[in-house]
N, CA, C and O atoms as CSV, one atom per row, in Angstrom:
chain,resi,resn,atom,element,x,y,z
A,1,MET,N,N,-11.579,-42.545,48.087
A,1,MET,CA,C,-12.794,-42.141,47.443
A,1,MET,C,C,-13.198,-40.795,48.016
A,1,MET,O,O,-13.319,-40.669,49.234
A,2,ALA,N,N,-13.407,-39.798,47.194
A,2,ALA,CA,C,-13.867,-38.492,47.649
A,2,ALA,C,C,-15.378,-38.434,47.489
A,2,ALA,O,O,-15.904,-38.619,46.391
A,3,THR,N,N,-16.059,-38.179,48.572
A,3,THR,CA,C,-17.519,-38.194,48.510
A,3,THR,C,C,-18.121,-37.319,49.590
A,3,THR,O,O,-17.546,-37.163,50.668
A,4,GLU,N,N,-19.258,-36.759,49.304
A,4,GLU,CA,C,-20.062,-36.108,50.328
A,4,GLU,C,C,-21.015,-37.166,50.821
A,4,GLU,O,O,-21.652,-37.850,50.021
A,5,SER,N,N,-21.122,-37.312,52.125
A,5,SER,CA,C,-21.978,-38.359,52.647
A,5,SER,C,C,-22.459,-37.974,54.026
A,5,SER,O,O,-22.112,-36.915,54.549
A,6,SER,N,N,-23.272,-38.856,54.616
A,6,SER,CA,C,-23.797,-38.582,55.939
A,6,SER,C,C,-22.672,-38.579,56.960
A,6,SER,O,O,-21.684,-39.300,56.818
A,7,GLU,N,N,-22.835,-37.769,57.980
A,7,GLU,CA,C,-21.832,-37.668,59.033
A,7,GLU,C,C,-21.865,-38.911,59.911
A,7,GLU,O,O,-22.923,-39.508,60.109
A,8,GLY,N,N,-20.726,-39.296,60.428
A,8,GLY,CA,C,-20.650,-40.378,61.389
A,8,GLY,C,C,-20.683,-41.757,60.753
A,8,GLY,O,O,-20.745,-41.900,59.532
A,9,GLU,N,N,-20.641,-42.754,61.601
A,9,GLU,CA,C,-20.585,-44.141,61.152
A,9,GLU,C,C,-21.975,-44.753,61.213
A,9,GLU,O,O,-22.741,-44.485,62.139
A,10,ASP,N,N,-22.290,-45.564,60.235
A,10,ASP,CA,C,-23.576,-46.235,60.157
A,10,ASP,C,C,-23.310,-47.723,60.016
A,10,ASP,O,O,-22.557,-48.122,59.127
A,11,GLU,N,N,-23.906,-48.563,60.870
A,11,GLU,CA,C,-23.683,-49.994,60.799
A,11,GLU,C,C,-24.987,-50.719,60.539
A,11,GLU,O,O,-26.060,-50.215,60.870
A,12,GLY,N,N,-24.899,-51.902,59.947
A,12,GLY,CA,C,-26.079,-52.698,59.701
A,12,GLY,C,C,-25.708,-54.082,59.228
A,12,GLY,O,O,-24.528,-54.402,59.087
A,13,LYS,N,N,-26.723,-54.915,58.980
A,13,LYS,CA,C,-26.514,-56.267,58.482
A,13,LYS,C,C,-27.387,-56.481,57.263
A,13,LYS,O,O,-28.510,-55.982,57.190
A,14,ILE,N,N,-26.856,-57.235,56.298
A,14,ILE,CA,C,-27.611,-57.632,55.125
A,14,ILE,C,C,-27.521,-59.144,55.044
A,14,ILE,O,O,-26.432,-59.702,55.177
A,15,THR,N,N,-28.642,-59.820,54.830
A,15,THR,CA,C,-28.620,-61.275,54.818
A,15,THR,C,C,-29.072,-61.876,53.494
A,15,THR,O,O,-29.060,-63.100,53.363
A,16,GLY,N,N,-29.464,-61.092,52.520
A,16,GLY,CA,C,-30.004,-61.690,51.303
A,16,GLY,C,C,-29.492,-61.052,50.046
A,16,GLY,O,O,-28.365,-60.560,49.995
A,17,GLY,N,N,-30.322,-61.062,49.032
A,17,GLY,CA,C,-29.976,-60.516,47.732
A,17,GLY,C,C,-30.654,-61.325,46.654
A,17,GLY,O,O,-31.378,-62.274,46.953
A,18,ASN,N,N,-30.428,-60.960,45.392
A,18,ASN,CA,C,-30.959,-61.733,44.272
A,18,ASN,C,C,-30.096,-61.489,43.047
A,18,ASN,O,O,-29.147,-60.707,43.106
A,19,LYS,N,N,-30.411,-62.142,41.944
A,19,LYS,CA,C,-29.611,-62.009,40.722
A,19,LYS,C,C,-29.998,-60.800,39.890
A,19,LYS,O,O,-29.269,-60.450,38.962
A,20,HIS,N,N,-31.113,-60.150,40.183
A,20,HIS,CA,C,-31.584,-59.021,39.386
A,20,HIS,C,C,-31.262,-57.710,40.077
A,20,HIS,O,O,-31.705,-57.467,41.200
A,21,LEU,N,N,-30.493,-56.869,39.408
A,21,LEU,CA,C,-30.119,-55.568,39.951
A,21,LEU,C,C,-31.273,-54.596,39.740
A,21,LEU,O,O,-31.720,-54.402,38.610
A,22,VAL,N,N,-31.759,-53.984,40.818
A,22,VAL,CA,C,-32.860,-53.032,40.744
A,22,VAL,C,C,-32.378,-51.694,41.287
A,22,VAL,O,O,-32.030,-51.585,42.463
A,23,ILE,N,N,-32.358,-50.672,40.425
A,23,ILE,CA,C,-31.931,-49.328,40.814
A,23,ILE,C,C,-32.992,-48.341,40.340
A,23,ILE,O,O,-33.511,-48.461,39.231
A,24,GLU,N,N,-33.305,-47.375,41.182
A,24,GLU,CA,C,-34.277,-46.342,40.804
A,24,GLU,C,C,-33.760,-45.531,39.618
A,24,GLU,O,O,-32.551,-45.402,39.421
A,25,ASP,N,N,-34.679,-44.992,38.839
A,25,ASP,CA,C,-34.340,-44.244,37.621
A,25,ASP,C,C,-33.519,-42.988,37.877
A,25,ASP,O,O,-32.760,-42.569,37.003
A,26,ASP,N,N,-33.649,-42.372,39.057
A,26,ASP,CA,C,-32.962,-41.105,39.302
A,26,ASP,C,C,-31.503,-41.281,39.727
A,26,ASP,O,O,-30.819,-40.291,39.985
A,27,LEU,N,N,-31.017,-42.520,39.804
A,27,LEU,CA,C,-29.621,-42.771,40.139
A,27,LEU,C,C,-28.863,-43.156,38.873
A,27,LEU,O,O,-29.425,-43.768,37.964
A,28,ARG,N,N,-27.574,-42.791,38.822
A,28,ARG,CA,C,-26.755,-43.174,37.676
A,28,ARG,C,C,-25.451,-43.787,38.153
A,28,ARG,O,O,-24.954,-43.481,39.237
A,29,GLU,N,N,-24.916,-44.655,37.322
A,29,GLU,CA,C,-23.686,-45.364,37.633
A,29,GLU,C,C,-22.517,-44.394,37.537
A,29,GLU,O,O,-22.331,-43.746,36.507
A,30,MET,N,N,-21.730,-44.290,38.601
A,30,MET,CA,C,-20.615,-43.342,38.660
A,30,MET,C,C,-19.251,-44.029,38.545
A,30,MET,O,O,-18.234,-43.346,38.430
A,31,GLY,N,N,-19.208,-45.343,38.574
A,31,GLY,CA,C,-17.951,-46.068,38.573
A,31,GLY,C,C,-17.082,-45.804,37.362
A,31,GLY,O,O,-15.857,-45.894,37.449
A,32,LYS,N,N,-17.694,-45.481,36.233
A,32,LYS,CA,C,-16.930,-45.216,35.020
A,32,LYS,C,C,-16.109,-43.935,35.112
A,32,LYS,O,O,-15.163,-43.743,34.349
A,33,LYS,N,N,-16.474,-43.056,36.049
A,33,LYS,CA,C,-15.755,-41.787,36.213
A,33,LYS,C,C,-14.639,-41.885,37.242
A,33,LYS,O,O,-13.994,-40.884,37.556
A,34,ALA,N,N,-14.406,-43.081,37.766
A,34,ALA,CA,C,-13.428,-43.263,38.835
A,34,ALA,C,C,-12.219,-44.057,38.365
A,34,ALA,O,O,-12.278,-44.784,37.374
A,35,ALA,N,N,-11.119,-43.903,39.101
A,35,ALA,CA,C,-9.935,-44.743,38.929
A,35,ALA,C,C,-10.037,-45.855,39.968
A,35,ALA,O,O,-10.170,-45.585,41.162
A,36,TRP,N,N,-9.974,-47.098,39.513
A,36,TRP,CA,C,-10.134,-48.258,40.380
A,36,TRP,C,C,-8.787,-48.945,40.597
A,36,TRP,O,O,-7.976,-49.041,39.676
A,37,SER,N,N,-8.557,-49.419,41.815
A,37,SER,CA,C,-7.379,-50.233,42.102
A,37,SER,C,C,-7.742,-51.216,43.213
A,37,SER,O,O,-8.707,-51.007,43.948
A,38,VAL,N,N,-6.962,-52.286,43.328
A,38,VAL,CA,C,-7.180,-53.290,44.370
A,38,VAL,C,C,-5.870,-53.536,45.101
A,38,VAL,O,O,-4.789,-53.285,44.568
A,39,SER,N,N,-5.981,-54.032,46.329
A,39,SER,CA,C,-4.782,-54.283,47.134
A,39,SER,C,C,-3.945,-55.409,46.548
A,39,SER,O,O,-2.720,-55.387,46.662
A,40,SER,N,N,-4.576,-56.384,45.930
A,40,SER,CA,C,-3.883,-57.493,45.269
A,40,SER,C,C,-4.900,-58.229,44.417
A,40,SER,O,O,-6.107,-58.054,44.582
A,41,CYS,N,N,-4.403,-59.057,43.504
A,41,CYS,CA,C,-5.316,-59.893,42.722
A,41,CYS,C,C,-4.563,-61.062,42.126
A,41,CYS,O,O,-3.361,-60.986,41.871
A,42,LYS,N,N,-5.285,-62.140,41.910
A,42,LYS,CA,C,-4.721,-63.291,41.211
A,42,LYS,C,C,-4.737,-62.975,39.722
A,42,LYS,O,O,-5.614,-62.240,39.267
A,43,PRO,N,N,-3.798,-63.505,38.953
A,43,PRO,CA,C,-3.776,-63.243,37.513
A,43,PRO,C,C,-5.115,-63.601,36.861
A,43,PRO,O,O,-5.652,-64.688,37.075
A,44,GLY,N,N,-5.639,-62.676,36.071
A,44,GLY,CA,C,-6.907,-62.884,35.387
A,44,GLY,C,C,-8.131,-62.553,36.209
A,44,GLY,O,O,-9.253,-62.672,35.717
A,45,ASN,N,N,-7.940,-62.138,37.457
A,45,ASN,CA,C,-9.062,-61.819,38.340
A,45,ASN,C,C,-8.886,-60.446,38.977
A,45,ASN,O,O,-9.040,-60.288,40.188
A,46,GLY,N,N,-8.563,-59.454,38.150
A,46,GLY,CA,C,-8.323,-58.104,38.643
A,46,GLY,C,C,-9.493,-57.177,38.408
A,46,GLY,O,O,-10.647,-57.603,38.370
A,47,ILE,N,N,-9.178,-55.890,38.249
A,47,ILE,CA,C,-10.193,-54.846,38.091
A,47,ILE,C,C,-11.112,-55.113,36.911
A,47,ILE,O,O,-12.322,-54.913,37.022
A,48,SER,N,N,-10.570,-55.560,35.783
A,48,SER,CA,C,-11.425,-55.781,34.614
A,48,SER,C,C,-12.488,-56.839,34.905
A,48,SER,O,O,-13.614,-56.723,34.423
A,49,SER,N,N,-12.154,-57.858,35.678
A,49,SER,CA,C,-13.133,-58.885,36.044
A,49,SER,C,C,-14.144,-58.371,37.061
A,49,SER,O,O,-15.287,-58.828,37.102
A,50,LEU,N,N,-13.720,-57.434,37.867
A,50,LEU,CA,C,-14.610,-56.828,38.865
A,50,LEU,C,C,-15.648,-55.927,38.218
A,50,LEU,O,O,-16.775,-55.832,38.703
A,51,ARG,N,N,-15.279,-55.262,37.124
A,51,ARG,CA,C,-16.117,-54.221,36.522
A,51,ARG,C,C,-16.768,-54.611,35.199
A,51,ARG,O,O,-17.351,-53.745,34.546
A,52,ASP,N,N,-16.697,-55.873,34.771
A,52,ASP,CA,C,-17.119,-56.225,33.416
A,52,ASP,C,C,-18.607,-56.554,33.227
A,52,ASP,O,O,-18.995,-56.939,32.124
A,53,ASP,N,N,-19.438,-56.421,34.239
A,53,ASP,CA,C,-20.882,-56.711,34.156
A,53,ASP,C,C,-21.179,-58.174,33.853
A,53,ASP,O,O,-22.275,-58.491,33.389
A,54,ASN,N,N,-20.238,-59.063,34.102
A,54,ASN,CA,C,-20.432,-60.485,33.878
A,54,ASN,C,C,-20.428,-61.177,35.242
A,54,ASN,O,O,-19.417,-61.158,35.943
A,55,LEU,N,N,-21.551,-61.786,35.620
A,55,LEU,CA,C,-21.646,-62.419,36.933
A,55,LEU,C,C,-20.797,-63.682,37.052
A,55,LEU,O,O,-20.648,-64.221,38.149
A,56,ASP,N,N,-20.237,-64.164,35.932
A,56,ASP,CA,C,-19.385,-65.344,35.966
A,56,ASP,C,C,-17.907,-65.009,36.183
A,56,ASP,O,O,-17.096,-65.912,36.391
A,57,THR,N,N,-17.547,-63.723,36.135
A,57,THR,CA,C,-16.169,-63.311,36.415
A,57,THR,C,C,-16.155,-62.552,37.738
A,57,THR,O,O,-17.194,-62.086,38.204
A,58,TYR,N,N,-14.980,-62.431,38.334
A,58,TYR,CA,C,-14.905,-61.842,39.669
A,58,TYR,C,C,-13.478,-61.408,39.970
A,58,TYR,O,O,-12.523,-61.847,39.328
A,59,TRP,N,N,-13.359,-60.522,40.977
A,59,TRP,CA,C,-12.063,-60.140,41.508
A,59,TRP,C,C,-11.706,-61.161,42.580
A,59,TRP,O,O,-12.552,-61.525,43.397
A,60,GLN,N,N,-10.464,-61.624,42.583
A,60,GLN,CA,C,-9.988,-62.499,43.640
A,60,GLN,C,C,-8.667,-61.955,44.140
A,60,GLN,O,O,-7.702,-61.843,43.384
A,61,SER,N,N,-8.630,-61.618,45.412
A,61,SER,CA,C,-7.408,-61.076,45.998
A,61,SER,C,C,-6.357,-62.163,46.130
A,61,SER,O,O,-6.664,-63.354,46.079
A,62,ASP,N,N,-5.109,-61.736,46.301
A,62,ASP,CA,C,-4.002,-62.681,46.404
A,62,ASP,C,C,-2.982,-62.139,47.395
A,62,ASP,O,O,-1.800,-62.009,47.075
A,63,GLY,N,N,-3.439,-61.829,48.581
A,63,GLY,CA,C,-2.529,-61.272,49.567
A,63,GLY,C,C,-3.160,-61.278,50.939
A,63,GLY,O,O,-4.249,-61.813,51.149
A,64,ALA,N,N,-2.446,-60.669,51.869
A,64,ALA,CA,C,-2.915,-60.608,53.256
A,64,ALA,C,C,-4.118,-59.680,53.380
A,64,ALA,O,O,-4.297,-58.756,52.586
A,65,GLN,N,N,-4.935,-59.945,54.390
A,65,GLN,CA,C,-6.086,-59.082,54.667
A,65,GLN,C,C,-5.607,-57.802,55.328
A,65,GLN,O,O,-4.541,-57.822,55.942
A,66,PRO,N,N,-6.313,-56.711,55.244
A,66,PRO,CA,C,-7.604,-56.591,54.578
A,66,PRO,C,C,-7.447,-56.534,53.063
A,66,PRO,O,O,-6.423,-56.085,52.549
A,67,HIS,N,N,-8.480,-56.997,52.356
A,67,HIS,CA,C,-8.528,-56.922,50.897
A,67,HIS,C,C,-9.263,-55.630,50.545
A,67,HIS,O,O,-10.384,-55.404,51.002
A,68,LEU,N,N,-8.636,-54.792,49.739
A,68,LEU,CA,C,-9.169,-53.459,49.485
A,68,LEU,C,C,-9.486,-53.233,48.021
A,68,LEU,O,O,-8.753,-53.667,47.132
A,69,VAL,N,N,-10.591,-52.545,47.789
A,69,VAL,CA,C,-10.922,-51.991,46.478
A,69,VAL,C,C,-10.937,-50.484,46.682
A,69,VAL,O,O,-11.726,-49.975,47.478
A,70,ASN,N,N,-10.081,-49.770,45.979
A,70,ASN,CA,C,-10.009,-48.318,46.082
A,70,ASN,C,C,-10.670,-47.691,44.854
A,70,ASN,O,O,-10.381,-48.066,43.717
A,71,ILE,N,N,-11.551,-46.745,45.102
A,71,ILE,CA,C,-12.251,-46.049,44.027
A,71,ILE,C,C,-12.012,-44.557,44.237
A,71,ILE,O,O,-12.463,-43.985,45.230
A,72,GLN,N,N,-11.294,-43.923,43.292
A,72,GLN,CA,C,-10.934,-42.517,43.433
A,72,GLN,C,C,-11.547,-41.700,42.296
A,72,GLN,O,O,-11.459,-42.060,41.122
A,73,PHE,N,N,-12.168,-40.590,42.687
A,73,PHE,CA,C,-12.743,-39.657,41.718
A,73,PHE,C,C,-11.848,-38.428,41.642
A,73,PHE,O,O,-11.226,-38.055,42.636
A,74,GLN,N,N,-11.776,-37.792,40.468
A,74,GLN,CA,C,-10.936,-36.602,40.312
A,74,GLN,C,C,-11.504,-35.397,41.044
A,74,GLN,O,O,-10.756,-34.536,41.505
A,75,LYS,N,N,-12.823,-35.337,41.151
A,75,LYS,CA,C,-13.433,-34.243,41.894
A,75,LYS,C,C,-14.477,-34.804,42.848
A,75,LYS,O,O,-14.871,-35.963,42.729
A,76,LYS,N,N,-14.915,-34.003,43.774
A,76,LYS,CA,C,-15.857,-34.426,44.791
A,76,LYS,C,C,-17.173,-34.865,44.159
A,76,LYS,O,O,-17.714,-34.177,43.293
A,77,VAL,N,N,-17.684,-36.013,44.596
A,77,VAL,CA,C,-18.973,-36.514,44.139
A,77,VAL,C,C,-19.791,-36.935,45.355
A,77,VAL,O,O,-19.246,-37.224,46.420
A,78,LYS,N,N,-21.089,-36.962,45.177
A,78,LYS,CA,C,-21.977,-37.412,46.245
A,78,LYS,C,C,-22.510,-38.779,45.859
A,78,LYS,O,O,-23.339,-38.899,44.956
A,79,LEU,N,N,-22.035,-39.807,46.542
A,79,LEU,CA,C,-22.484,-41.161,46.284
A,79,LEU,C,C,-23.630,-41.494,47.223
A,79,LEU,O,O,-23.575,-41.211,48.419
A,80,GLN,N,N,-24.670,-42.100,46.662
A,80,GLN,CA,C,-25.819,-42.481,47.468
A,80,GLN,C,C,-25.908,-43.979,47.701
A,80,GLN,O,O,-26.549,-44.433,48.649
A,81,LEU,N,N,-25.251,-44.754,46.816
A,81,LEU,CA,C,-25.441,-46.192,46.858
A,81,LEU,C,C,-24.214,-46.912,46.312
A,81,LEU,O,O,-23.639,-46.501,45.304
A,82,VAL,N,N,-23.823,-47.977,46.977
A,82,VAL,CA,C,-22.800,-48.879,46.471
A,82,VAL,C,C,-23.480,-50.240,46.341
A,82,VAL,O,O,-24.122,-50.714,47.278
A,83,VAL,N,N,-23.333,-50.870,45.162
A,83,VAL,CA,C,-23.992,-52.150,44.910
A,83,VAL,C,C,-22.930,-53.186,44.557
A,83,VAL,O,O,-22.087,-52.953,43.690
A,84,LEU,N,N,-22.977,-54.326,45.230
A,84,LEU,CA,C,-22.022,-55.410,45.023
A,84,LEU,C,C,-22.773,-56.696,44.709
A,84,LEU,O,O,-23.867,-56.925,45.223
A,85,TYR,N,N,-22.184,-57.528,43.867
A,85,TYR,CA,C,-22.742,-58.863,43.653
A,85,TYR,C,C,-21.823,-59.861,44.335
A,85,TYR,O,O,-20.625,-59.908,44.055
A,86,VAL,N,N,-22.385,-60.652,45.227
A,86,VAL,CA,C,-21.631,-61.674,45.948
A,86,VAL,C,C,-22.413,-62.982,45.910
A,86,VAL,O,O,-23.636,-62.984,45.774
A,87,ASP,N,N,-21.697,-64.084,46.031
A,87,ASP,CA,C,-22.372,-65.380,45.992
A,87,ASP,C,C,-21.677,-66.357,46.928
A,87,ASP,O,O,-20.714,-67.026,46.551
A,88,PHE,N,N,-22.177,-66.426,48.144
A,88,PHE,CA,C,-21.601,-67.309,49.158
A,88,PHE,C,C,-21.636,-68.774,48.717
A,88,PHE,O,O,-20.737,-69.544,49.053
A,89,LYS,N,N,-22.669,-69.159,47.969
A,89,LYS,CA,C,-22.799,-70.553,47.526
A,89,LYS,C,C,-21.638,-70.970,46.623
A,89,LYS,O,O,-21.242,-72.136,46.621
A,90,LEU,N,N,-21.094,-70.028,45.861
A,90,LEU,CA,C,-19.966,-70.335,44.984
A,90,LEU,C,C,-18.624,-70.062,45.637
A,90,LEU,O,O,-17.668,-70.809,45.424
A,91,ASP,N,N,-18.538,-68.995,46.434
A,91,ASP,CA,C,-17.253,-68.519,46.939
A,91,ASP,C,C,-16.910,-68.992,48.347
A,91,ASP,O,O,-15.731,-69.096,48.685
A,92,GLU,N,N,-17.895,-69.277,49.163
A,92,GLU,CA,C,-17.754,-69.652,50.559
A,92,GLU,C,C,-16.710,-68.810,51.286
A,92,GLU,O,O,-16.978,-67.652,51.605
A,93,SER,N,N,-15.529,-69.361,51.556
A,93,SER,CA,C,-14.560,-68.652,52.399
A,93,SER,C,C,-14.017,-67.389,51.735
A,93,SER,O,O,-13.435,-66.545,52.417
A,94,TYR,N,N,-14.192,-67.240,50.425
A,94,TYR,CA,C,-13.706,-66.044,49.740
A,94,TYR,C,C,-14.723,-64.905,49.749
A,94,TYR,O,O,-14.381,-63.776,49.397
A,95,THR,N,N,-15.947,-65.177,50.138
A,95,THR,CA,C,-16.986,-64.153,50.173
A,95,THR,C,C,-16.716,-63.207,51.337
A,95,THR,O,O,-16.443,-63.659,52.449
A,96,PRO,N,N,-16.791,-61.894,51.092
A,96,PRO,CA,C,-16.549,-60.961,52.199
A,96,PRO,C,C,-17.586,-61.127,53.298
A,96,PRO,O,O,-18.762,-61.374,53.030
A,97,SER,N,N,-17.133,-60.988,54.538
A,97,SER,CA,C,-18.049,-61.046,55.672
A,97,SER,C,C,-18.280,-59.657,56.264
A,97,SER,O,O,-19.241,-59.449,57.005
A,98,LYS,N,N,-17.408,-58.713,55.941
A,98,LYS,CA,C,-17.571,-57.343,56.425
A,98,LYS,C,C,-17.107,-56.388,55.336
A,98,LYS,O,O,-16.050,-56.579,54.735
A,99,ILE,N,N,-17.906,-55.360,55.091
A,99,ILE,CA,C,-17.586,-54.324,54.116
A,99,ILE,C,C,-17.437,-53.012,54.882
A,99,ILE,O,O,-18.274,-52.679,55.722
A,100,SER,N,N,-16.383,-52.281,54.593
A,100,SER,CA,C,-16.164,-50.964,55.189
A,100,SER,C,C,-16.069,-49.946,54.061
A,100,SER,O,O,-15.244,-50.088,53.158
A,101,ILE,N,N,-16.907,-48.929,54.112
A,101,ILE,CA,C,-16.872,-47.837,53.132
A,101,ILE,C,C,-16.202,-46.654,53.820
A,101,ILE,O,O,-16.630,-46.217,54.888
A,102,ARG,N,N,-15.152,-46.147,53.195
A,102,ARG,CA,C,-14.412,-45.007,53.747
A,102,ARG,C,C,-14.358,-43.896,52.712
A,102,ARG,O,O,-14.297,-44.161,51.511
A,103,ALA,N,N,-14.381,-42.659,53.176
A,103,ALA,CA,C,-14.353,-41.512,52.270
A,103,ALA,C,C,-13.401,-40.460,52.807
A,103,ALA,O,O,-13.162,-40.368,54.011
A,104,GLY,N,N,-12.858,-39.661,51.880
A,104,GLY,CA,C,-11.971,-38.577,52.282
A,104,GLY,C,C,-11.402,-37.878,51.070
A,104,GLY,O,O,-11.735,-38.212,49.933
A,105,ASP,N,N,-10.538,-36.902,51.317
A,105,ASP,CA,C,-9.908,-36.130,50.246
A,105,ASP,C,C,-8.661,-36.811,49.691
A,105,ASP,O,O,-8.148,-36.404,48.648
A,106,GLY,N,N,-8.173,-37.834,50.370
A,106,GLY,CA,C,-6.985,-38.553,49.932
A,106,GLY,C,C,-6.851,-39.841,50.701
A,106,GLY,O,O,-7.564,-40.061,51.680
A,107,PHE,N,N,-5.944,-40.695,50.269
A,107,PHE,CA,C,-5.788,-42.015,50.870
A,107,PHE,C,C,-5.452,-41.949,52.364
A,107,PHE,O,O,-5.833,-42.844,53.119
A,108,HIS,N,N,-4.748,-40.908,52.795
A,108,HIS,CA,C,-4.279,-40.850,54.178
A,108,HIS,C,C,-5.245,-40.179,55.146
A,108,HIS,O,O,-4.943,-40.086,56.335
A,109,ASN,N,N,-6.400,-39.707,54.671
A,109,ASN,CA,C,-7.365,-39.106,55.599
A,109,ASN,C,C,-8.757,-39.714,55.438
A,109,ASN,O,O,-9.762,-39.022,55.602
A,110,LEU,N,N,-8.815,-40.983,55.122
A,110,LEU,CA,C,-10.102,-41.652,54.940
A,110,LEU,C,C,-10.790,-41.863,56.283
A,110,LEU,O,O,-10.156,-42.216,57.277
A,111,LYS,N,N,-12.106,-41.637,56.290
A,111,LYS,CA,C,-12.926,-41.811,57.481
A,111,LYS,C,C,-13.989,-42.853,57.162
A,111,LYS,O,O,-14.664,-42.775,56.136
A,112,GLU,N,N,-14.131,-43.827,58.054
A,112,GLU,CA,C,-15.153,-44.850,57.851
A,112,GLU,C,C,-16.534,-44.234,57.999
A,112,GLU,O,O,-16.845,-43.635,59.029
A,113,ILE,N,N,-17.366,-44.381,56.966
A,113,ILE,CA,C,-18.717,-43.811,57.016
A,113,ILE,C,C,-19.808,-44.873,57.044
A,113,ILE,O,O,-20.963,-44.579,57.354
A,114,LYS,N,N,-19.434,-46.118,56.716
A,114,LYS,CA,C,-20.429,-47.191,56.720
A,114,LYS,C,C,-19.719,-48.524,56.856
A,114,LYS,O,O,-18.691,-48.754,56.219
A,115,THR,N,N,-20.265,-49.402,57.687
A,115,THR,CA,C,-19.797,-50.779,57.753
A,115,THR,C,C,-21.007,-51.685,57.629
A,115,THR,O,O,-22.096,-51.358,58.099
A,116,MET,N,N,-20.805,-52.814,56.997
A,116,MET,CA,C,-21.878,-53.789,56.846
A,116,MET,C,C,-21.312,-55.178,57.100
A,116,MET,O,O,-20.255,-55.532,56.577
A,117,GLU,N,N,-22.009,-55.950,57.891
A,117,GLU,CA,C,-21.670,-57.349,58.083
A,117,GLU,C,C,-22.513,-58.153,57.105
A,117,GLU,O,O,-23.731,-57.978,57.052
A,118,LEU,N,N,-21.888,-59.025,56.337
A,118,LEU,CA,C,-22.593,-59.848,55.365
A,118,LEU,C,C,-22.674,-61.279,55.891
A,118,LEU,O,O,-21.653,-61.875,56.234
A,119,VAL,N,N,-23.877,-61.824,55.955
A,119,VAL,CA,C,-24.103,-63.163,56.467
A,119,VAL,C,C,-24.527,-64.069,55.313
A,119,VAL,O,O,-25.684,-64.042,54.893
A,120,LYS,N,N,-23.587,-64.875,54.801
A,120,LYS,CA,C,-23.831,-65.791,53.688
A,120,LYS,C,C,-24.609,-65.117,52.543
A,120,LYS,O,O,-25.641,-65.638,52.119
A,121,PRO,N,N,-24.137,-63.987,52.045
A,121,PRO,CA,C,-24.907,-63.256,51.028
A,121,PRO,C,C,-24.876,-63.946,49.668
A,121,PRO,O,O,-23.864,-64.522,49.269
A,122,THR,N,N,-25.988,-63.878,48.978
A,122,THR,CA,C,-26.089,-64.379,47.608
A,122,THR,C,C,-26.922,-63.390,46.813
A,122,THR,O,O,-28.099,-63.188,47.113
A,123,GLY,N,N,-26.329,-62.776,45.810
A,123,GLY,CA,C,-27.046,-61.825,44.965
A,123,GLY,C,C,-26.514,-60.420,45.138
A,123,GLY,O,O,-25.415,-60.207,45.651
A,124,TRP,N,N,-27.318,-59.465,44.699
A,124,TRP,CA,C,-26.938,-58.053,44.771
A,124,TRP,C,C,-27.115,-57.536,46.184
A,124,TRP,O,O,-28.168,-57.726,46.793
A,125,VAL,N,N,-26.100,-56.891,46.700
A,125,VAL,CA,C,-26.127,-56.293,48.029
A,125,VAL,C,C,-26.095,-54.779,47.847
A,125,VAL,O,O,-25.200,-54.243,47.193
A,126,TYR,N,N,-27.071,-54.101,48.426
A,126,TYR,CA,C,-27.218,-52.652,48.312
A,126,TYR,C,C,-26.724,-51.996,49.589
A,126,TYR,O,O,-27.234,-52.284,50.672
A,127,LEU,N,N,-25.736,-51.116,49.476
A,127,LEU,CA,C,-25.198,-50.384,50.621
A,127,LEU,C,C,-25.570,-48.909,50.445
A,127,LEU,O,O,-24.910,-48.178,49.706
A,128,SER,N,N,-26.618,-48.490,51.121
A,128,SER,CA,C,-27.083,-47.118,50.988
A,128,SER,C,C,-26.206,-46.185,51.806
A,128,SER,O,O,-25.966,-46.422,52.990
A,129,LEU,N,N,-25.732,-45.129,51.171
A,129,LEU,CA,C,-24.934,-44.110,51.864
A,129,LEU,C,C,-25.786,-42.890,52.185
A,129,LEU,O,O,-25.323,-41.974,52.864
A,130,SER,N,N,-27.037,-42.869,51.700
A,130,SER,CA,C,-27.916,-41.724,51.915
A,130,SER,C,C,-28.972,-41.977,52.979
A,130,SER,O,O,-29.710,-41.065,53.354
A,131,GLY,N,N,-29.047,-43.217,53.470
A,131,GLY,CA,C,-30.073,-43.551,54.447
A,131,GLY,C,C,-31.363,-44.036,53.821
A,131,GLY,O,O,-32.273,-44.455,54.537
A,132,ASN,N,N,-31.465,-43.990,52.486
A,132,ASN,CA,C,-32.666,-44.465,51.800
A,132,ASN,C,C,-32.382,-45.784,51.111
A,132,ASN,O,O,-31.353,-45.928,50.451
A,133,ASP,N,N,-33.281,-46.750,51.253
A,133,ASP,CA,C,-33.137,-48.015,50.535
A,133,ASP,C,C,-33.694,-47.815,49.134
A,133,ASP,O,O,-34.861,-47.449,48.994
A,134,PRO,N,N,-32.893,-48.046,48.082
A,134,PRO,CA,C,-33.285,-47.745,46.718
A,134,PRO,C,C,-34.286,-48.718,46.118
A,134,PRO,O,O,-34.820,-48.456,45.041
A,135,ARG,N,N,-34.555,-49.833,46.786
A,135,ARG,CA,C,-35.440,-50.844,46.182
A,135,ARG,C,C,-36.861,-50.607,46.497
A,135,ARG,O,O,-37.725,-51.369,46.064
């Protein structure tokens, strides 16, 4: 993922969430401008299930950890927020417990810019890359 972002590593914990996605009006969805790939997936649970806006479908990996979602933009972009929907009540052991956001000019020079530990998350999880909470 090519992005302009804050310098250094930022860590934190998120423990909640909800079913309603709340984003400020001045932000726009950038995922449609990116090429998406995953490290592995079970048949029928790939990128299309990850990106379809349906909370009943999901990506499910099918390989050794770490499980990766790669998002690549053709030109440099400044991302302020990454939003994920997770549901520990449904997924339990399949729910991510740690998220690492990495950025760089190519796959081989990625630098970790944010890590988040997720504790039994249910609902939308907001990962701010700008230091501002959008809610």
